[in-house]
MDTraj code that builds the backbone (N, CA, C; nanometers):
import mdtraj as md
import numpy as np

residues = "MET GLY ILE THR SER ALA LEU VAL LEU PHE PHE VAL ILE TRP PHE LEU VAL PHE LEU ILE ALA LEU PRO ILE ARG LEU GLU THR GLN GLY ASP VAL GLY GLU VAL GLU PRO GLY THR HIS ALA GLY ALA PRO THR ASN PRO LYS LEU LYS LYS LYS ALA TRP ILE THR THR GLY ILE SER ALA VAL ILE TRP VAL VAL ILE THR SER VAL ILE LEU SER GLY ASN LEU THR ILE HIS ASP ILE ASP PHE PHE ASN ARG MET SER ALA HIS".split()
xyz = np.array([
    [0.0805, -0.1179, -0.0101],
    [0.0017, -0.0045, -0.0094],
    [0.0682, 0.1149, 0.0043],
    [0.0628, 0.2127, -0.0929],
    [0.1457, 0.3301, -0.1112],
    [0.0886, 0.4512, -0.0134],
    [0.1774, 0.5402, 0.0003],
    [0.1162, 0.6591, 0.0924],
    [-0.0197, 0.7171, 0.0188],
    [-0.0275, 0.7258, -0.0954],
    [-0.1266, 0.7903, -0.1440],
    [-0.2664, 0.6983, -0.1155],
    [-0.2554, 0.5712, -0.1324],
    [-0.3662, 0.4704, -0.1121],
    [-0.3780, 0.4704, 0.0455],
    [-0.3008, 0.4884, 0.1404],
    [-0.3192, 0.4993, 0.2790],
    [-0.3988, 0.6191, 0.3154],
    [-0.3596, 0.7407, 0.2402],
    [-0.4312, 0.8682, 0.2661],
    [-0.5720, 0.8633, 0.2180],
    [-0.6004, 0.8157, 0.1083],
    [-0.7328, 0.7908, 0.0443],
    [-0.8169, 0.7066, 0.1396],
    [-0.7589, 0.6033, 0.1716],
    [-0.8445, 0.5018, 0.2589],
    [-0.8677, 0.5683, 0.3979],
    [-0.7789, 0.6505, 0.4418],
    [-0.8294, 0.7398, 0.5769],
    [-0.9274, 0.8382, 0.5569],
    [-0.9087, 0.9061, 0.4366],
    [-1.0303, 1.0193, 0.4214],
    [-1.1546, 0.9504, 0.3979],
    [-1.1611, 0.8406, 0.3307],
    [-1.2751, 0.7760, 0.2957],
    [-1.3495, 0.7305, 0.4359],
    [-1.2732, 0.6771, 0.5249],
    [-1.3109, 0.6178, 0.6318],
    [-1.3595, 0.7283, 0.7340],
    [-1.2923, 0.8563, 0.7277],
    [-1.3084, 0.9752, 0.8028],
    [-1.4574, 1.0295, 0.7553],
    [-1.4813, 1.0215, 0.6212],
    [-1.5884, 1.0830, 0.5780],
    [-1.7160, 0.9969, 0.6069],
    [-1.6999, 0.8669, 0.5951],
    [-1.8064, 0.7891, 0.6392],
    [-1.8481, 0.7947, 0.7812],
    [-1.7306, 0.8023, 0.8720],
    [-1.7650, 0.8260, 1.0203],
    [-1.8192, 0.9526, 1.0629],
    [-1.7752, 1.0409, 0.9896],
    [-1.8408, 1.1643, 1.0018],
    [-1.9908, 1.1963, 0.9754],
    [-2.0272, 1.1328, 0.8641],
    [-2.1768, 1.1194, 0.8185],
    [-2.2537, 1.0474, 0.9181],
    [-2.1841, 0.9530, 0.9873],
    [-2.2424, 0.8733, 1.0932],
    [-2.2794, 0.9451, 1.2257],
    [-2.1503, 1.0368, 1.2435],
    [-2.1731, 1.1111, 1.3858],
    [-2.2507, 1.2371, 1.3684],
    [-2.2737, 1.2933, 1.2513],
    [-2.3470, 1.4084, 1.2340],
    [-2.4777, 1.4024, 1.3059],
    [-2.5554, 1.3225, 1.2898],
    [-2.7073, 1.3146, 1.3659],
    [-2.6856, 1.2723, 1.4996],
    [-2.5980, 1.2278, 1.5681],
    [-2.5801, 1.1778, 1.7054],
    [-2.5857, 1.3185, 1.7768],
    [-2.6745, 1.2950, 1.8921],
    [-2.7022, 1.4240, 1.9791],
    [-2.7325, 1.5409, 1.9195],
    [-2.8042, 1.5457, 1.8105],
    [-2.8268, 1.6735, 1.7445],
    [-2.9773, 1.7298, 1.7931],
    [-2.9578, 1.8580, 1.8237],
    [-3.0702, 1.9273, 1.8914],
    [-3.1214, 2.0214, 1.7761],
    [-3.2500, 2.0027, 1.7456],
    [-3.2963, 2.0818, 1.6312],
    [-3.3785, 2.2023, 1.7064],
    [-3.4011, 2.2948, 1.6241],
    [-3.4698, 2.4277, 1.6637],
    [-3.6049, 2.3782, 1.7182],
    [-3.6681, 2.2869, 1.6366],
    [-3.7990, 2.2316, 1.6817],
    [-3.8059, 2.1762, 1.8184],
    [-3.6889, 2.1185, 1.8514],
    [-3.6826, 2.0324, 1.9687],
    [-3.6603, 2.1490, 2.0926],
    [-3.5682, 2.2470, 2.0489],
    [-3.5613, 2.3391, 2.1557],
    [-3.6712, 2.4330, 2.1624],
    [-3.7510, 2.4611, 2.0776],
    [-3.8574, 2.5514, 2.0787],
    [-3.8398, 2.6856, 2.0251],
    [-3.7244, 2.7089, 1.9683],
    [-3.6757, 2.8527, 1.9260],
    [-3.6525, 2.8476, 1.7801],
    [-3.7550, 2.8476, 1.6875],
    [-3.7550, 2.8348, 1.5579],
    [-3.7222, 2.9802, 1.5159],
    [-3.6137, 2.9965, 1.4297],
    [-3.5633, 3.1281, 1.3712],
    [-3.6643, 3.1582, 1.2574],
    [-3.7286, 3.2721, 1.2328],
    [-3.8044, 3.3020, 1.1235],
    [-3.7198, 3.2741, 0.9852],
    [-3.7846, 3.2021, 0.9038],
    [-3.7221, 3.1802, 0.7714],
    [-3.6476, 3.0521, 0.7675],
    [-3.6355, 2.9876, 0.8861],
    [-3.5596, 2.8414, 0.8716],
    [-3.6608, 2.7295, 0.9217],
    [-3.6087, 2.5996, 0.8898],
    [-3.6863, 2.5029, 0.9057],
    [-3.6724, 2.4561, 1.0484],
    [-3.7764, 2.4012, 1.1047],
    [-3.7810, 2.3581, 1.2402],
    [-3.6789, 2.2464, 1.2651],
    [-3.6383, 2.1715, 1.1561],
    [-3.5435, 2.0541, 1.1681],
    [-3.3861, 2.1015, 1.1671],
    [-3.3728, 2.2386, 1.1427],
    [-3.2424, 2.2976, 1.1381],
    [-3.1648, 2.2598, 1.2794],
    [-3.0533, 2.2480, 1.2792],
    [-2.9811, 2.2268, 1.4005],
    [-2.9478, 2.3599, 1.4898],
    [-2.9608, 2.3548, 1.6025],
    [-2.9326, 2.4627, 1.6886],
    [-2.7798, 2.4814, 1.6889],
    [-2.7289, 2.3877, 1.7690],
    [-2.5790, 2.3899, 1.7764],
    [-2.5267, 2.2718, 1.7313],
    [-2.4731, 2.2404, 1.5994],
    [-2.4270, 2.1070, 1.5579],
    [-2.3094, 2.0567, 1.6318],
    [-2.2166, 2.1405, 1.6951],
    [-2.0941, 2.1113, 1.7394],
    [-2.0145, 2.0355, 1.6603],
    [-1.9781, 2.0924, 1.5285],
    [-1.9054, 2.0292, 1.4238],
    [-1.7606, 2.0063, 1.4443],
    [-1.6926, 2.0972, 1.5391],
    [-1.5674, 2.1158, 1.5642],
    [-1.5314, 1.9616, 1.6678],
    [-1.6377, 1.9588, 1.7610],
    [-1.6215, 1.8446, 1.8550],
    [-1.6330, 1.7093, 1.7847],
    [-1.7491, 1.7108, 1.6857],
    [-1.7522, 1.5927, 1.6069],
    [-1.6418, 1.5438, 1.5193],
    [-1.5965, 1.6622, 1.4687],
    [-1.4656, 1.6398, 1.3617],
    [-1.3459, 1.5743, 1.4491],
    [-1.3141, 1.6206, 1.5582],
    [-1.2142, 1.5640, 1.6512],
    [-1.2455, 1.4262, 1.6894],
    [-1.3833, 1.3900, 1.7328],
    [-1.4182, 1.2668, 1.7734],
    [-1.4107, 1.1657, 1.6421],
    [-1.4640, 1.2177, 1.5183],
    [-1.4450, 1.1455, 1.3943],
    [-1.2955, 1.0883, 1.3613],
    [-1.2042, 1.2028, 1.3859],
    [-1.0719, 1.1714, 1.3455],
    [-1.0138, 1.0631, 1.4391],
    [-1.0434, 1.0621, 1.5774],
    [-0.9864, 0.9591, 1.6738],
    [-1.0400, 0.8301, 1.6278],
    [-1.1674, 0.8304, 1.5813],
    [-1.2351, 0.7002, 1.5618],
    [-1.1763, 0.6452, 1.4308],
    [-1.1689, 0.7331, 1.3269],
    [-1.1090, 0.7141, 1.1988],
    [-0.9735, 0.6583, 1.2015],
    [-0.9004, 0.7010, 1.3003],
    [-0.7569, 0.6762, 1.3099],
    [-0.7570, 0.5147, 1.3600],
    [-0.8233, 0.4911, 1.4544],
    [-0.8476, 0.3337, 1.5117],
    [-0.8776, 0.2362, 1.3922],
    [-0.9835, 0.2881, 1.3165],
    [-1.0369, 0.2061, 1.2283],
    [-0.9353, 0.1735, 1.0972],
    [-0.8777, 0.3032, 1.0858],
    [-0.7701, 0.2933, 0.9631],
    [-0.6433, 0.2050, 1.0037],
    [-0.6146, 0.1926, 1.1334],
    [-0.4814, 0.1289, 1.1689],
    [-0.5342, -0.0317, 1.1634],
    [-0.6618, -0.0485, 1.1952],
    [-0.6984, -0.2071, 1.1932],
    [-0.7091, -0.2483, 1.0436],
    [-0.7623, -0.1631, 0.9486],
    [-0.7812, -0.1926, 0.8160],
    [-0.6335, -0.2003, 0.7365],
    [-0.5690, -0.1111, 0.7617],
    [-0.4280, -0.1022, 0.7196],
    [-0.3309, -0.2183, 0.7614],
    [-0.3521, -0.2512, 0.8970],
    [-0.2853, -0.3748, 0.9520],
    [-0.3162, -0.4865, 0.8545],
    [-0.4519, -0.5108, 0.8488],
    [-0.4894, -0.6400, 0.7678],
    [-0.4461, -0.6436, 0.6196],
    [-0.4488, -0.5169, 0.5691],
    [-0.3969, -0.5156, 0.4386],
    [-0.2499, -0.5351, 0.4250],
    [-0.1707, -0.4889, 0.5181],
    [-0.0321, -0.4772, 0.5143],
    [0.0141, -0.6295, 0.5547],
    [-0.0463, -0.6880, 0.6327],
    [-0.0093, -0.8262, 0.6970],
    [-0.0198, -0.9225, 0.5812],
    [-0.0931, -0.9210, 0.4956],
    [-0.1067, -1.0046, 0.3720],
    [-0.2004, -1.1203, 0.4044],
    [-0.2831, -1.1224, 0.5316],
    [-0.3571, -1.2317, 0.5641],
    [-0.4862, -1.2470, 0.4792],
    [-0.5238, -1.1156, 0.4469],
    [-0.6568, -1.1112, 0.3543],
    [-0.6096, -1.0262, 0.2365],
    [-0.6209, -1.0958, 0.1148],
    [-0.6002, -1.0423, -0.0035],
    [-0.7232, -1.0240, -0.0914],
    [-0.7185, -0.9609, -0.2016],
    [-0.8324, -0.9325, -0.2859],
    [-0.8846, -1.0746, -0.3262],
    [-0.7880, -1.1605, -0.3562],
    [-0.8422, -1.2996, -0.4151],
    [-0.9237, -1.3604, -0.2883],
    [-0.9119, -1.3439, -0.1846],
    [-0.9667, -1.3993, -0.0798],
    [-1.1371, -1.3614, -0.0743],
    [-1.1559, -1.2501, -0.1219],
    [-1.2787, -1.1727, -0.1081],
    [-1.3419, -1.1747, -0.2537],
    [-1.2983, -1.2518, -0.3533],
    [-1.3498, -1.2723, -0.4825],
    [-1.4512, -1.3746, -0.4948],
    [-1.5671, -1.3441, -0.4532],
    [-1.6674, -1.4331, -0.4367],
    [-1.7237, -1.5154, -0.5673],
    [-1.7067, -1.4232, -0.6704],
    [-1.7642, -1.4618, -0.7929],
    [-1.6579, -1.5090, -0.9049],
    [-1.5271, -1.5253, -0.8511],
    [-1.4252, -1.5591, -0.9378],
    [-1.3980, -1.4870, -1.0609],
    [-1.3937, -1.3599, -1.0437],
    [-1.3634, -1.2710, -1.1673],
    [-1.2286, -1.2385, -1.1804],
    [-1.1334, -1.2761, -1.0581],
    [-1.0120, -1.2456, -1.0861],
    [-0.9208, -1.3686, -1.1023],
    [-0.9790, -1.4900, -1.1332],
    [-0.9118, -1.6113, -1.1392],
    [-0.8709, -1.6173, -1.2990],
    [-0.7742, -1.6781, -1.3261],
    [-0.7404, -1.7020, -1.4682],
    [-0.8356, -1.7777, -1.5487],
    [-0.8739, -1.7330, -1.6751],
    [-0.9521, -1.7732, -1.7416],
    [-0.9103, -1.9021, -1.8314],
])
top = md.Topology()
chain = top.add_chain()
for i, resn in enumerate(residues, 1):
    res = top.add_residue(resn, chain, resSeq=i)
    for name in ("N", "CA", "C"):
        top.add_atom(name, md.element.get_by_symbol(name[0]), res)
traj = md.Trajectory(xyz[None], top)
């Protein structure tokens, strides 16, 4: 695995974890009861994006280390997950 592949893997994991973390503990304007005029009641009051980004980075780093370790160890290859035999010699 090259450096570029490792970085791309990390950012894909980071983005997926961030999308999962966004709705966690989200307080909407409708929940609080303070809907600003011209906005939807489902709009967040304080999304805490910086905190969620830091938490996402930590979780992503752990997941990235596990996945990278499996890839670099060689115990699991692309041929092991080729369920339809598309990579075998014809």
